[in-house]
Each structure stands twice: as C-alpha cells, then as structure tokens.
C-alpha positions in Angstrom: -86.0 9.4 -73.4 -88.7 8.6 -76.0 -92.0 6.9 -76.4 -91.7 3.7 -78.4 -94.9 4.3 -80.4 -94.8 8.1 -80.8 -92.6 8.4 -83.9 -91.1 11.5 -82.3 -87.3 12.1 -81.9 -85.8 11.0 -78.6 -85.4 13.7 -75.9 -81.9 14.0 -74.4 -81.7 14.7 -70.7 -78.5 16.6 -69.6 -77.4 16.7 -66.0 -74.7 18.8 -64.3 -71.2 17.6 -64.9 -70.4 17.7 -61.1 -72.9 14.7 -60.7 -70.5 12.4 -62.5 -71.6 9.4 -64.6 -75.0 7.7 -64.3 -74.6 4.6 -62.1 -78.2 3.5 -61.6 -81.8 4.7 -62.0 -85.2 3.6 -60.9 -88.7 4.4 -62.2 -91.3 5.1 -59.6 -94.7 6.6 -58.9 -96.7 8.2 -61.7 -93.9 9.0 -64.2 -90.9 9.8 -62.1 -87.3 8.7 -62.3 -84.5 8.7 -59.7 -81.0 8.8 -61.1 -77.9 8.0 -59.1 -74.5 9.3 -60.1 -70.9 8.3 -59.5 -70.1 11.4 -57.4 -72.7 10.6 -54.8 -75.6 12.7 -56.2 -79.2 11.6 -56.6 -81.5 13.5 -59.0 -85.3 13.2 -59.1 -86.9 14.0 -62.4 -90.4 13.9 -63.9 -91.3 12.3 -67.3 -94.4 14.5 -67.5 -93.9 16.8 -70.5 -94.8 20.0 -68.5 -92.1 19.2 -65.9 -89.5 17.5 -68.0 -87.1 20.5 -68.4 -86.2 20.8 -64.7 -85.1 18.4 -61.9 -87.7 18.0 -59.2 -84.9 17.8 -56.7 -81.3 16.7 -56.4 -79.0 16.1 -53.4 -75.6 14.7 -52.7 -76.2 11.7 -50.4 -72.6 10.3 -50.4 -69.3 12.1 -50.4 -67.8 9.5 -52.7 -69.5 6.8 -54.9 -73.1 5.9 -55.1 -73.5 2.2 -56.0 -77.2 1.4 -56.3 -80.8 2.8 -56.0 -84.0 0.9 -55.2 -87.5 2.5 -54.9 -90.7 1.2 -53.4 -93.9 2.6 -54.8 -96.0 1.1 -52.1 -94.4 3.1 -49.3 -93.0 5.8 -51.7 -89.5 5.5 -50.4 -86.1 5.1 -51.8 -83.0 3.3 -50.6 -79.5 4.1 -51.8 -76.2 2.2 -51.3 -72.8 3.7 -51.7 -69.3 4.5 -50.4 -68.3 0.8 -50.9 
C-alpha cells in the first residue's frame, strides 16, 4: 500500500499463510479494507497509520473457496460468495 503523492516507499501487508491467496478485496468506510482469501478467510484491516500493523478482525467464513466480496457503506454491511 502507498499514497500516490507521498513519495514514501510502499508498505507491504503480510497475511498468515493459512489464509491462502488474495481473491478479492473491497474498500469501505473511513479507511478500511476487507480482503478475501482462497481458503475461505476474510480479514478486515485499517489503512490508518496507527492501526496498520494489525488486523482489526479475521474469520473463516467458508470451509473451501471464497469467490467474491462486496461491501455497502450506506448500511455498513458486507456480502461474500464462495464454495462455488
């Protein structure tokens, strides 16, 4: 992650290997990202510099594949599709 106009080096986000590969992500709210992974996990992270080092939360929502994520800022909810 990086700011386009900052001139700073990009920041690499590293997730647990058990999550699998990143399949989809969605930006929502005031600087948050939800990331969906191939092993059925969803991780919620903040882009705020004070909170950037840790996941806000993570959960395995499917026992196999996660296929897509969609967020809605108006109602502050997320939908996920998976397991084919």
